[in-house]
N, C-alpha and C positions, 0 to 999 in steps of 0.2 A: 518273527522278531521285528522285521522291518515295518510291519503294519502297526505295531505298538509304538514305535518311535515316530511314525507319521502323524499320529493324532496329537501328541504334544507340540510338535513342530507346527502343525496347522493352527492349533490354538494360540500359539505364540505369535505367529504371523497375523492372525485375525485380530488379536488384541492390540498389536502395534500398528495396524493399518491406519487408524485415525490419527495417531501421532505422526506418522510419516507423511500423511497428506497435508498436515498443517505446517510442516517444515518449509514448504515451498514459498509461503507467503506469511511472514511474521508481521506482527503489528509494529508500526513505527515506534522508535524509542521516544522516551519523554523529552529528550533534547530536541529531536526533530519536530515533535508536536509544539514545543515551546517556541522554537524558531519560526515555524509556520504561523503560529498565532501572533507573534510580534510583528512579522512582516505583513500579515493580513490586516492588523489594526493600525497600520501606518498610513499617513496621508500620501497619496500618489499611487496607491494600489488600484489597479483597474481590471475589469473582467476582460478575458481574452476569448475569442471564438476560434477554437481549434477543433480539428476533426477527432472523432472517437479513436481512430486508429493511431493518430499521433499522440493522443493522451494516453492510450494504452502502452505505447512504446516508452513514454516518459515515466509513468507511474506504475506500470506493470499490473500486478494483481490487486493493487490498492484502488484502482479506478473502477467505478461502477457507473452504469448508465444513469444519467441524471445529475452526476457530480458537476460542479462548476470549476473552472480553472481561472485563477487570477494571476496577474503579472505584477512583479515588483522589480523595479529597475535599481541597480546598484552601480557603483563606479566601475566594477569589474565585469558587469554584464547584466543579464536579466534572469530572475528566478521566477519559477512558476509554482503556485500554491494550489493544492487540491483541497476543495471545500465541499463538504457534504452537510446538508441541512443547516447551513450558516456557521458550521464549525470547521476550522482548518484541520486537516488530517496530517498532511506532510507536504514537503516541498521538493522541487527538482532544480 
């Protein structure tokens, strides 16, 4: 009897594996994308040269090799924009 229950449990876990893997890194919200785009298209935004490890700490799984980081200074501090292929993805 235990062997018969093992098969449906295995199939359930196998079917949910792809869903569980995508939970770790969700796509940025539309609000974050719009904010990043507005900061990116503003005068005074400049490219920043930071290391890959620092960029991975800031942006996590959204950062890929070859992405560019731009800086936008505000009154309260500095925001960093993740840009891929000329399109802003998110900000930190």
